[in-house]
C-alpha positions in Angstrom: 56.7 133.4 94.7 55.3 129.9 95.2 58.3 128.4 93.4 60.7 130.3 95.7 58.8 129.2 98.7 59.0 125.6 97.7 62.7 125.9 97.1 63.2 127.3 100.6 61.2 124.5 102.1 63.3 122.0 100.2 66.5 123.5 101.4 65.2 123.4 105.0 64.2 119.8 104.7 67.6 118.9 103.3 69.3 120.7 106.2 67.1 118.8 108.7 68.0 115.5 107.0 71.7 116.4 106.9 71.6 117.3 110.6 69.9 114.0 111.5 72.6 112.1 109.5 75.3 113.9 111.5 73.7 113.0 114.8 73.1 109.4 113.8 76.7 109.0 112.6 77.9 110.6 115.8 75.8 108.4 118.1 76.7 105.1 116.3 80.4 105.9 116.1 80.5 107.2 119.7 78.7 104.1 121.1 80.8 101.6 119.2 84.1 103.4 119.9 83.1 104.0 123.6 82.3 100.4 124.2 85.5 99.1 122.7 87.6 101.7 124.5 85.9 100.8 127.8 86.7 97.2 127.2 90.4 98.1 126.5 90.6 100.3 129.6 89.0 97.5 131.7 91.5 94.9 130.4 94.5 97.2 131.1 93.3 98.0 134.6 93.0 94.3 135.4 96.3 93.4 133.7 98.0 96.0 136.0 96.4 94.3 139.0 97.6 90.9 137.9 101.1 92.2 137.3 101.3 93.6 140.8 100.1 90.3 142.3 102.7 88.4 140.3 105.5 90.7 141.4 104.5 90.5 145.0 104.4 86.7 144.7 107.8 86.2 143.1 109.6 88.9 145.3 112.7 87.6 147.0 112.6 84.1 145.3 115.3 83.7 142.7 113.7 80.6 141.2 110.4 82.2 140.7 112.0 85.3 139.3 113.9 83.2 136.7 110.6 81.5 135.9 108.9 84.8 135.4 111.6 86.0 133.0 111.0 82.8 131.0 107.3 83.6 130.9 108.2 87.2 129.7 110.1 85.7 126.8 107.1 83.6 125.8 104.8 86.6 126.1 107.1 88.6 123.8 107.1 85.9 121.2 103.2 85.7 121.3 103.0 89.5 120.9 105.4 89.4 118.0 103.3 86.7 116.3 100.1 88.8 116.7 101.9 91.8 115.2 102.9 89.8 112.2 99.2 88.7 111.8 98.1 92.3 111.8 100.9 94.8 111.4 98.6 97.8 111.4 97.9 97.1 115.1 101.6 97.9 116.0 102.6 101.3 117.5 100.3 103.9 119.0 97.7 103.7 116.2 97.4 107.4 115.6 99.5 107.5 112.3 97.5 104.6 111.0 94.2 106.4 111.6 95.6 109.6 110.0 96.7 107.5 107.0 93.3 105.9 106.6 91.5 109.2 106.7 93.8 110.4 103.9 93.1 107.3 101.8 96.6 105.7 102.1 95.7 102.7 104.4 92.8 100.3 104.7 93.4 97.8 107.5 91.0 95.1 108.6 89.0 96.8 111.3 88.2 93.6 113.3 91.8 92.2 113.1 93.1 95.5 114.4 90.7 95.4 117.3 91.4 91.8 118.3 95.1 92.2 118.0 95.2 95.5 119.9 93.1 94.2 122.8 95.0 90.9 123.1 98.5 92.2 122.6 97.9 95.3 124.7 96.7 93.2 127.7 99.7 90.8 127.4 102.1 93.8 127.2 100.8 95.2 130.5 100.9 91.9 132.2 104.5 91.7 131.1 105.3 95.1 132.7 105.9 96.8 129.4 105.3 100.5 128.9 102.0 101.1 127.2 99.7 104.1 127.2 96.0 104.3 126.7 95.8 107.3 124.3 97.0 106.0 120.9 95.5 102.5 121.2 92.1 103.9 122.4 92.0 106.3 119.4 92.8 103.5 116.9 90.3 101.1 118.6 87.6 103.7 118.5 88.3 104.4 114.9 88.2 100.8 113.9 85.0 100.1 115.8 83.4 103.0 114.0 84.8 101.7 110.7 83.1 98.3 111.4 79.8 100.2 111.8 80.3 101.9 108.5 81.2 98.7 106.7 78.3 96.8 108.1 76.0 99.6 106.9 77.7 99.8 103.5 78.2 103.6 103.7 80.1 105.5 101.1 83.7 106.5 101.6 82.9 110.1 102.8 80.6 108.9 105.6 82.9 106.1 106.4 85.8 108.4 107.0 83.6 110.7 109.0 82.6 107.8 111.2 86.3 106.8 111.6 87.2 110.3 112.7 84.3 110.4 115.1 85.3 107.0 116.5 88.8 108.2 117.1 87.7 111.2 119.1 85.1 109.1 121.0 87.8 106.5 121.8 90.0 109.2 123.3 87.0 110.7 125.2 86.1 107.3 126.7 89.7 106.5 127.6 90.2 109.6 129.8 86.6 110.9 130.3 87.6 114.0 128.3 85.0 114.7 125.6 86.5 118.2 124.7 89.9 116.6 124.1 88.2 114.1 121.8 86.6 116.8 119.7 89.8 118.9 119.5 91.8 115.9 118.5 89.4 115.2 115.6 89.7 118.7 114.2 93.4 119.4 115.0 95.2 116.1 114.7 93.1 114.2 112.2 91.7 116.8 109.8 93.8 119.9 110.5 90.8 122.1 109.7 87.6 123.4 111.2 84.8 121.4 109.4 81.3 122.0 110.6 80.1 118.5 109.5 83.0 116.8 111.3 82.4 119.1 114.3 78.7 118.3 114.6 79.1 114.6 114.4 82.3 114.7 116.5 80.6 116.4 119.4 77.9 113.8 119.5 80.4 111.0 119.3 82.7 112.3 122.0 79.9 113.0 124.4 78.4 109.6 123.8 81.7 107.8 124.4 82.4 109.8 127.5 78.8 109.1 128.8 79.2 105.4 128.4 82.6 105.5 130.1 81.2 107.4 133.0 78.4 104.8 133.3 80.9 102.0 133.6 83.8 103.6 135.5 81.9 106.3 137.5 82.7 110.0 138.0 86.0 109.6 139.7 89.1 111.3 138.1 91.3 109.3 135.8 94.5 110.8 137.3 
């Protein structure tokens, strides 16, 4: 009887430890992803403002318009150079995150973040079409990967943090924590995993909370 009781206590202690690990992973991934996603959202918003000011300034002046087209060519060349520096930052970023979760890819987390922030801002200033969803997901995932690498976590926990970071990045980008959680389960893992769900909820809510602290409670659309 005593042995059975000790085994039960040991199981409960392990479950408590496991739950604490899930919460910790979710908080760390959500905070890192949320902050990077907030920075990206802030840069894009200001880039749009700069673009509108430029267009208003050059309007009706053929010489200034020609000069702006020259600047656009230069911006395109700069973005192309940054993409060659870190090819994994190209595109939406969602396929890259999925590939990493499955073990096919292993990009440099900090190079992806730097390239995505820099090139994304230049693209918006240049008037190019660029959404927030995919880049925010990849930025969140890479920020969480950076946390995992700095803590020297094993591959299982690292991929869990990457998944949580992806969901938190989406949650912070649109103030949509539920969308972030569903994205983790449906698009990244294609399964209902309680460990991912537990950490993912904490991460998405954390990212959304930080975003609301910075941008307020107003609707995104």
